C-alpha positions as CSV (number, residue, x, y, z in Angstrom):
1,M,-9.3,22.7,6.8
2,M,-6.9,20.8,4.9
3,T,-5.5,17.2,6.5
4,A,-1.6,16.8,6.2
5,K,-0.1,14.7,3.6
6,R,1.1,11.5,4.5
7,S,4.9,11.0,4.2
8,F,7.1,8.3,3.8
9,H,9.6,8.1,6.5
10,H,8.1,5.4,8.0
11,V,7.0,3.3,4.9
12,D,8.9,0.5,4.9
13,T,6.8,-1.7,2.0
14,W,6.6,0.2,-1.3
15,V,3.8,-1.2,-3.2
16,F,3.0,-0.5,-7.1
17,D,0.6,-0.6,-10.1
18,L,1.6,-2.4,-13.1
19,D,0.1,-1.1,-16.0
20,N,1.0,2.8,-17.1
21,T,2.8,3.3,-13.5
22,L,5.7,1.4,-14.0
23,Y,6.3,2.7,-17.6
24,P,4.8,5.5,-19.1
25,H,1.4,6.3,-19.9
26,H,2.1,7.5,-23.5
27,V,3.3,4.3,-24.2
28,N,0.1,3.1,-24.6
29,L,0.9,-0.8,-24.6
30,W,-2.7,-1.1,-22.3
31,Q,-4.1,0.5,-25.6
32,Q,-3.6,-2.8,-27.2
33,V,-5.2,-5.0,-24.4
34,D,-7.9,-2.5,-24.8
35,Q,-8.2,-3.0,-28.1
36,R,-8.2,-6.9,-27.5
37,I,-10.5,-7.0,-24.5
38,G,-13.1,-4.7,-27.3
39,E,-12.5,-7.8,-29.5
40,F,-12.7,-10.8,-27.1
41,I,-16.4,-9.2,-25.5
42,A,-17.7,-8.7,-29.5
43,A,-17.2,-12.5,-30.3
44,Y,-17.8,-13.5,-27.4
45,L,-21.6,-11.5,-27.3
46,K,-21.8,-11.7,-31.2
47,I,-22.4,-7.7,-31.6
48,S,-20.6,-5.7,-33.6
49,E,-17.1,-4.0,-32.1
50,E,-18.7,-0.9,-31.9
51,K,-21.7,-2.1,-29.2
52,A,-19.0,-4.0,-27.7
53,R,-17.2,-1.0,-27.5
54,V,-19.8,0.8,-25.0
55,I,-19.9,-2.7,-23.0
56,Q,-16.7,-2.4,-22.3
57,K,-15.8,0.7,-21.2
58,D,-18.8,0.1,-19.1
59,Y,-18.5,-2.8,-16.9
60,Y,-14.4,-1.3,-16.3
61,R,-16.6,1.7,-14.5
62,R,-18.5,-0.1,-13.0
63,Y,-17.4,-3.3,-12.1
64,G,-13.3,-2.2,-11.6
65,T,-12.5,-4.7,-14.7
66,S,-14.6,-5.1,-17.9
67,M,-13.4,-8.5,-16.4
68,R,-15.2,-8.8,-13.7
69,G,-18.3,-7.6,-15.9
70,M,-18.2,-10.2,-18.2
71,M,-17.7,-12.5,-15.6
72,T,-20.7,-11.1,-13.9
73,E,-23.6,-11.0,-16.7
74,H,-22.7,-13.5,-19.2
75,G,-20.6,-16.1,-17.5
76,V,-17.3,-15.9,-18.8
77,R,-14.1,-17.8,-17.7
78,A,-11.2,-15.7,-16.0
79,D,-8.7,-17.7,-18.2
80,D,-10.0,-18.0,-21.3
81,Y,-10.4,-13.5,-21.2
82,L,-6.7,-13.0,-19.8
83,A,-5.2,-15.8,-22.3
84,Y,-6.9,-14.1,-25.0
85,V,-7.0,-10.5,-24.2
86,H,-3.0,-10.3,-22.3
87,Q,-1.4,-11.4,-26.1
88,I,0.0,-8.6,-26.9
89,D,3.4,-7.3,-28.0
90,H,5.5,-6.0,-25.3
91,S,8.6,-4.7,-27.6
92,P,7.4,-0.6,-26.8
93,L,8.6,-1.2,-23.5
94,E,12.5,-0.7,-23.3
95,P,14.8,-1.5,-20.5
96,D,14.5,1.1,-17.6
97,P,17.7,1.0,-15.6
98,E,17.5,4.5,-14.3
99,M,14.0,3.4,-12.2
100,G,15.5,0.1,-11.0
101,A,17.8,2.1,-9.6
102,A,16.0,3.8,-7.8
103,I,13.4,1.2,-6.5
104,A,16.2,-1.1,-5.6
105,R,17.5,2.6,-3.4
106,L,14.3,2.6,-1.8
107,P,14.4,0.6,2.3
108,G,12.2,-2.2,2.1
109,R,10.1,-4.3,0.8
110,K,8.4,-4.1,-2.6
111,L,5.5,-5.7,-4.5
112,I,3.3,-5.6,-7.3
113,L,-0.6,-4.9,-6.9
114,T,-2.2,-5.4,-10.0
115,N,-5.3,-6.0,-11.8
116,G,-3.8,-8.0,-14.8
117,S,-2.1,-11.2,-14.5
118,T,1.3,-12.1,-13.6
119,D,2.0,-13.7,-16.8
120,H,1.7,-10.0,-17.8
121,A,3.2,-8.2,-15.0
122,E,6.3,-10.9,-15.8
123,A,6.3,-10.0,-19.5
124,V,6.0,-6.2,-18.6
125,L,8.7,-6.5,-15.7
126,K,11.3,-8.1,-17.5
127,R,11.1,-5.7,-20.6
128,L,11.3,-2.9,-18.4
129,G,14.5,-4.8,-17.0
130,L,13.0,-4.6,-13.3
131,A,12.1,-7.7,-12.6
132,G,14.6,-8.8,-9.8
133,H,13.5,-5.7,-8.1
134,F,9.7,-7.4,-6.8
135,E,9.5,-9.5,-3.8
136,A,6.0,-10.7,-5.1
137,V,3.3,-9.9,-8.2
138,F,0.0,-9.9,-6.6
139,D,-2.8,-10.5,-9.6
140,I,-6.1,-10.6,-10.3
141,I,-6.3,-14.2,-9.7
142,A,-4.8,-13.7,-6.3
143,A,-7.4,-11.5,-5.6
144,N,-10.0,-14.3,-6.3
145,L,-11.1,-12.4,-9.9
146,E,-12.3,-9.3,-7.8
147,P,-10.1,-6.2,-8.8
148,K,-9.3,-2.9,-7.3
149,P,-11.1,-1.4,-6.3
150,A,-12.8,-4.3,-4.2
151,P,-11.8,-3.4,-0.7
152,Q,-11.7,-7.0,-0.2
153,T,-8.3,-6.9,-2.7
154,Y,-6.8,-4.7,-0.6
155,R,-7.6,-6.4,2.5
156,K,-6.3,-10.0,0.9
157,F,-3.4,-8.1,-0.1
158,L,-2.5,-6.9,2.4
159,G,-2.9,-10.5,4.3
160,D,-1.1,-12.2,2.2
161,H,2.2,-10.3,2.2
162,H,1.7,-9.2,5.8
163,V,1.9,-6.1,4.9
164,D,1.5,-3.4,7.6
165,P,-0.7,-0.7,6.0
166,A,0.4,2.1,8.4
167,K,4.1,1.5,7.2
168,A,2.7,1.5,3.5
169,A,3.4,3.6,0.3
170,M,1.0,2.9,-3.0
171,F,1.6,3.8,-6.5
172,E,-1.3,3.7,-8.9
173,D,-2.2,5.6,-12.2
174,L,-6.3,5.6,-11.0
175,A,-7.2,8.0,-8.2
176,R,-10.1,5.5,-7.5
177,N,-7.5,3.0,-6.8
178,L,-6.5,4.9,-3.7
179,V,-9.4,5.6,-2.5
180,V,-9.1,2.0,-0.2
181,P,-5.9,1.9,0.3
182,Y,-6.0,5.8,2.6
183,E,-8.7,4.9,4.7
184,L,-6.2,1.9,5.4
185,G,-3.6,4.1,6.6
186,M,-1.4,3.8,3.5
187,T,0.7,7.2,2.1
188,T,-0.6,7.0,-1.3
189,V,0.7,8.5,-4.6
190,L,-0.5,9.3,-7.8
191,V,1.6,8.6,-11.4
192,V,0.2,10.5,-14.2
193,P,0.8,11.3,-17.7
194,D,3.3,13.7,-18.8
195,G,1.5,16.7,-19.9
196,T,3.4,17.0,-23.8
197,R,2.9,13.9,-24.4
198,E,-0.4,12.2,-26.1
199,V,-2.0,9.6,-24.1
200,V,-4.6,7.4,-24.3
201,R,-7.0,7.4,-21.5
202,E,-11.0,8.4,-20.5
203,D,-11.8,11.4,-19.2
204,W,-12.8,9.8,-15.8
205,E,-9.5,8.2,-15.5
206,L,-7.6,11.3,-15.0
207,E,-10.0,13.1,-12.6
208,G,-9.1,12.9,-8.5
209,R,-5.5,14.6,-9.0
210,G,-6.8,16.7,-6.1
211,A,-8.3,14.3,-4.1
212,P,-8.5,14.4,0.3
213,Y,-7.3,10.6,0.0
214,V,-3.9,11.2,-3.0
215,D,-1.4,12.3,-0.8
216,H,1.6,12.8,-3.4
217,V,0.9,13.0,-7.0
218,T,3.9,13.0,-9.8
219,D,4.5,12.6,-14.1
220,D,7.4,11.4,-13.2
221,L,7.5,8.7,-11.3
222,T,11.6,7.7,-11.4
223,G,12.3,11.7,-9.9
224,F,9.8,11.0,-7.8
225,L,11.7,7.8,-6.2
226,E,15.0,9.1,-6.9
227,G,13.8,12.4,-4.4
228,L,12.6,10.2,-1.8
229,V,16.2,8.4,-1.8
230,K,17.3,12.1,-1.2
231,S,15.2,13.5,1.2
């Protein structure tokens, strides 16, 4: 027996991941961060970039972020890590007034929940022209350095911003980050890459489209949001 997919009619709080969610996957902005993470690990552990890459991806999958793995396994300071890996060129991002208009028309509050830093989020939102549409950014520092998909991170986010999960929707590009939101009662949306564009992703990052904790899937977030306003 299939479970009915949750709707949006009751939603008064809209929660968005940042990277690869609010901008197209094929921009591959995260590829720059990914590269700098590898450089940081190689320099910190004094190993080759090839070995660093293996460790980076292992920690990313096991700990939610490579940073959490480096902190746990090697005592890395979060400030040093974040300052280095987010020194990237944001210029590939272009203003997206259509998405801005669609977000502005959503009824209720809009928040960012990201495993990145607030500085990175603000830079991204500024380039996209979306900075004025969000009430707040809940970043990895606000999460006490515990990244999604850790359950305590979502609970802290909900508590800090007084969000009723039963009246909230979560938009994410990684299906595993929707498990806890779904269990908490949120309507979940998986944002997937445009199938006509080349993207840089790990195979496991593309999984979960048919999972029971994914209520909706879209490869066109702006169009999807516009449809919600019209429905």
